[in-house]
DOVO-318187 format. One record per residue (C-alpha): x, y, z; residue in one letter. Coordinates in pm, 1 decimal, m for minus. Layout:
REM DOVO-318187
<rec <X Y Z> 'a'>
...
***
This chain:
REM DOVO-318187
<rec <1108.5 230.0 m384.6> 'x'>
<rec <814.8 307.4 m609.3> 'x'>
<rec <487.0 151.8 m499.8> 'x'>
<rec <438.9 19.2 m853.4> 'x'>
<rec <764.0 m181.2 m817.2> 'x'>
<rec <640.5 m378.5 m514.4> 'x'>
<rec <574.8 m736.5 m621.6> 'x'>
<rec <318.9 m999.4 m529.4> 'x'>
<rec <406.0 m1153.6 m193.0> 'x'>
<rec <552.8 m834.2 m43.5> 'x'>
<rec <438.4 m754.2 308.2> 'x'>
<rec <348.1 m387.3 353.5> 'x'>
<rec <231.6 m151.7 628.9> 'x'>
<rec <m61.7 77.6 573.0> 'x'>
<rec <m107.3 430.5 705.1> 'x'>
<rec <m359.5 302.9 962.6> 'x'>
<rec <m96.7 67.3 1110.5> 'x'>
<rec <m234.6 m255.1 967.0> 'x'>
<rec <m15.5 m490.7 769.6> 'x'>
<rec <m103.2 m654.0 439.4> 'x'>
<rec <34.6 m902.8 188.7> 'x'>
<rec <20.7 m791.4 m174.4> 'x'>
<rec <m164.1 m1040.4 m393.6> 'x'>
<rec <m99.4 m881.6 m733.8> 'x'>
<rec <165.4 m714.3 m948.9> 'x'>
<rec <m64.6 m433.1 m1064.9> 'x'>
<rec <38.9 m74.4 m1107.1> 'x'>
<rec <m184.3 220.9 m1036.7> 'x'>
<rec <m391.1 368.3 m758.8> 'x'>
<rec <m517.8 40.3 m609.7> 'x'>
<rec <m365.4 m297.7 m525.7> 'x'>
<rec <m517.7 m628.2 m418.0> 'x'>
<rec <m398.1 m737.6 m74.9> 'x'>
<rec <m473.3 m968.1 214.4> 'x'>
<rec <m512.4 m723.7 504.0> 'x'>
<rec <m439.2 m819.8 863.3> 'x'>
<rec <m647.2 m580.3 1072.3> 'x'>
<rec <m941.4 m640.9 1302.5> 'x'>
<rec <m1013.3 m931.1 1066.9> 'x'>
<rec <m808.9 m1092.3 792.9> 'x'>
<rec <m965.9 m1028.5 455.1> 'x'>
<rec <m861.1 m972.9 94.1> 'x'>
<rec <m957.8 m678.8 m120.0> 'x'>
<rec <m846.1 m356.2 m281.8> 'x'>
<rec <m633.0 m105.3 m95.8> 'x'>
<rec <m519.4 237.8 m210.8> 'x'>
<rec <m155.6 246.7 m316.8> 'x'>
<rec <m108.4 576.3 m132.1> 'x'>
<rec <m201.8 401.9 195.4> 'x'>
<rec <116.1 190.8 173.8> 'x'>
<rec <378.3 357.9 393.0> 'x'>
<rec <640.6 82.8 433.7> 'x'>
<rec <742.9 m252.9 290.0> 'x'>
<rec <935.5 m552.5 420.3> 'x'>
<rec <1237.0 m693.3 234.6> 'x'>
<rec <1325.6 m1062.1 206.3> 'x'>
<rec <1539.3 m1036.5 523.0> 'x'>
<rec <1245.6 m910.6 728.8> 'x'>
<rec <1366.3 m550.0 748.8> 'x'>
<rec <1111.0 m271.2 712.2> 'x'>
<rec <1172.1 23.4 477.5> 'x'>
<rec <969.7 343.1 460.9> 'x'>
<rec <1132.6 495.0 151.0> 'x'>
<rec <820.2 455.7 m62.6> 'x'>
<rec <756.5 680.4 m362.2> 'x'>
<rec <418.3 749.7 m518.1> 'x'>
<rec <346.2 814.7 m884.8> 'x'>
<rec <173.3 1136.5 m990.4> 'x'>
<rec <m160.6 957.9 m1024.2> 'x'>
<rec <m123.6 804.4 m677.0> 'x'>
<rec <m42.7 1147.5 m528.8> 'x'>
<rec <m343.4 1296.7 m706.8> 'x'>
<rec <m567.1 1019.7 m569.3> 'x'>
<rec <m430.4 1081.0 m217.7> 'x'>
<rec <m510.0 1454.0 m240.8> 'x'>
<rec <m859.3 1382.3 m371.7> 'x'>
<rec <m930.2 1136.1 m87.6> 'x'>
<rec <m798.9 1384.9 168.1> 'x'>
<rec <m1025.7 1655.2 27.9> 'x'>
<rec <m1328.5 1424.9 38.7> 'x'>
<rec <m1268.3 1231.5 360.1> 'x'>
<rec <m1000.4 1423.6 552.3> 'x'>
<rec <m656.2 1295.8 643.3> 'x'>
***
C-alpha cells in the first residue's frame, strides 16, 4: 500500500520500532501522528519512517510503498544523518 493512501486513524510502525496513530490524511514526505515511544506525543513524522500498518482486523502489513519524493527524502536523510 502506498504511504499516501494510509488514512487518519491508521496505526503504523516506524523504523525505530515505535508505533504511532496517524492524525491526518496528508500526502507527502511528512505526516502528523501521535507517537507511542518513550513518551506519548503528537507531531510530524517522516513518511519514509513508516514500515508497516495495521488493518481494521488488527493484522500488521509491511507491504508499504514510497513515492519518488519520499524515497528522495529518505536518501537525503541517510546522507545527512546515516541510516
